[in-house]
C-alpha positions in Angstrom: -119.8 295.6 14.9 -122.9 296.7 13.0 -126.7 295.4 13.8 -126.3 292.7 11.6 -123.6 291.0 13.4 -125.3 292.0 16.9 -128.6 289.7 15.6 -126.6 286.7 14.2 -124.6 286.6 17.8 -127.5 286.9 19.4 -128.7 283.8 17.3 -126.0 282.2 17.7 -125.9 282.3 21.7 -129.5 281.3 21.8 -128.4 278.3 20.0 -126.0 277.8 22.6 -128.0 278.1 25.6 -130.7 275.3 24.0 -127.8 273.0 23.4 -126.8 274.0 26.7 -130.2 273.2 28.3 -130.7 270.0 26.5 -127.3 268.7 27.9 -128.7 270.2 31.3 -131.6 267.6 31.0 -130.2 264.5 30.6 -127.9 264.9 33.8 -128.2 262.1 36.5 -127.4 263.4 39.5 -127.4 261.3 43.1 -127.5 262.6 46.7 -127.2 259.8 49.5 -127.7 260.3 53.0 -127.4 258.4 56.4 -124.0 256.8 54.8 -125.2 255.9 51.1 -128.5 254.1 52.9 -130.8 256.7 51.1 -129.9 257.4 47.5 -132.1 259.9 45.4 -131.0 260.4 41.7 -132.7 263.6 39.6 -132.7 264.6 36.2 -130.8 267.9 35.4 -134.5 269.1 35.4 -135.0 268.8 39.3 -137.5 265.7 38.3 -136.8 262.2 40.8 -135.6 259.2 38.9 -134.5 257.0 40.9 -134.9 255.7 44.7 -132.7 253.4 46.4 -133.5 252.2 49.8 -131.0 249.6 52.4 -133.3 247.3 53.2 -132.1 247.9 57.1 -134.9 251.0 56.6 -137.6 248.9 55.3 -139.1 247.9 59.4 -141.6 250.1 61.1 -139.7 250.9 64.3 -137.0 252.9 61.5 -140.5 254.9 59.8 -139.1 258.4 60.9 -135.3 258.1 60.1 -136.3 256.5 56.8 -138.7 260.4 56.0 -135.6 262.1 57.3 -133.2 260.7 55.2 -135.6 260.9 52.4 -135.7 264.5 52.6 -131.9 265.0 53.1 -130.8 262.6 50.4 -133.4 264.5 47.7 -132.0 267.8 49.4 -128.5 266.7 48.0 -129.6 265.7 44.8 -131.6 268.7 44.0 -128.9 271.1 45.1 -126.2 268.6 43.3 -128.5 269.3 40.1 -128.3 273.1 40.7 -124.6 273.2 40.8 -124.3 270.6 37.9 -126.7 273.3 35.9 -124.7 276.2 37.0 -121.4 274.9 36.6 -122.2 273.8 32.5 -123.5 277.1 31.8 -120.6 278.4 32.6 -118.3 276.4 31.4 -120.0 276.8 27.5 -121.2 280.3 27.9 -117.4 281.6 29.5 -120.0 283.2 32.6 -118.1 283.7 36.0 -121.6 285.4 37.9 -121.5 284.7 41.4 -125.1 282.8 42.0 -125.8 281.8 39.0 -127.0 278.8 40.5 -130.4 280.5 41.8 -131.4 280.6 38.3 -132.0 277.3 38.3 -133.8 277.0 41.8 -131.3 277.7 44.0 
């Protein structure tokens, strides 16, 4: 293998990484808490895109519980997004690196 082959392979790898980044960005992952009473959806970039709240939680007496459930659902959604991004990278690149999800903020 000479230097031109190495650079060609690096160029291919760069294209593959960009394709993976685009697929991950389009992912939609939902985290739930309170047996589905609160659902938060994030995209692969970690941006919250949707929040669903069971109407029974929208009373003043349930304020503290709602706040806890929102945090829990948000954290679950973000954890799932990191895992999905790491899985996508492992699948596409054939990598099996322990802790890979940490590259995505884990």
